[in-house]
N, C-alpha and C positions, 0 to 999 in steps of 0.2 A: 409299678403301682397295681394294686389288686382292686378289681371292681367286683361288686356283688350285684347280681341280677335277681329280680323277684317278680313272679307273675302275679300281679295284683288282681287279675281277673280270674284266676284259677278258682274253681269251686272248692278245692281242697286247701286253699291258702288260709292260714291262721294269723290273726293279728292281735297285738296288744293295744289297748287304749292307754295312751300316755297323757300326762298333764304337766304343765310347767308352772313356774312361780306366779305367772300372770293368770293362772286358771284357764289357760287355753289348752285345747285337746288336740291330739294327733293319733292317727293309726300308724302302727309300726309293725313290720314283719315280726312274727312271734319268735323266730329263730335267730334274730340278730340282737346284739347287745344294745341296751338302751343308751341313746346318745346323751352327752352331758347337758345338764339343764332341764332334763325331763325325768319324770318318775312314773312308775307303773301305777295304774289305778286298781289293778287286780282283775280287770276284765281281759280275757284272752278267748277269742271266739272267731267265728267266720266274719267276713266283711259285713254281711247283712245284719248279723247280731250286734256287731260293734256299732254300725250305723244306727240301729234302733236304740242302743244305749245312749249314743251321743244326742240323738234327737230328743230323748226324754230328759237327759241330764244337762246338756249345754244349751240352756234356754236364753242366755244373754251372752252374745259373742264378744262383747266389749272386754278388753283386758281389765284385770282386777284394778290396776292403778287408775284407769280411766273411770271405772264405776265409782271408786272411792272419791275421786276428784269431782265428779258430777253429782253423785247421789249421797255422798257422805257415809257410805256403808261402813 
């Protein structure tokens, strides 16, 4: 079994911001393939820049299906 390690705290680390069908976001190491069920948002940057993007973009952390059920979006 192959394991991959990644230093999330390295100042040189680059991340992709991913999104799933429920409009939930995740940071993912930029040099790894995107896992199933996730898609790239087009953001690839330092952790600090990705965090800033998420803070601005992901304003409602409820899954899409829950927002629709509760708010009728």
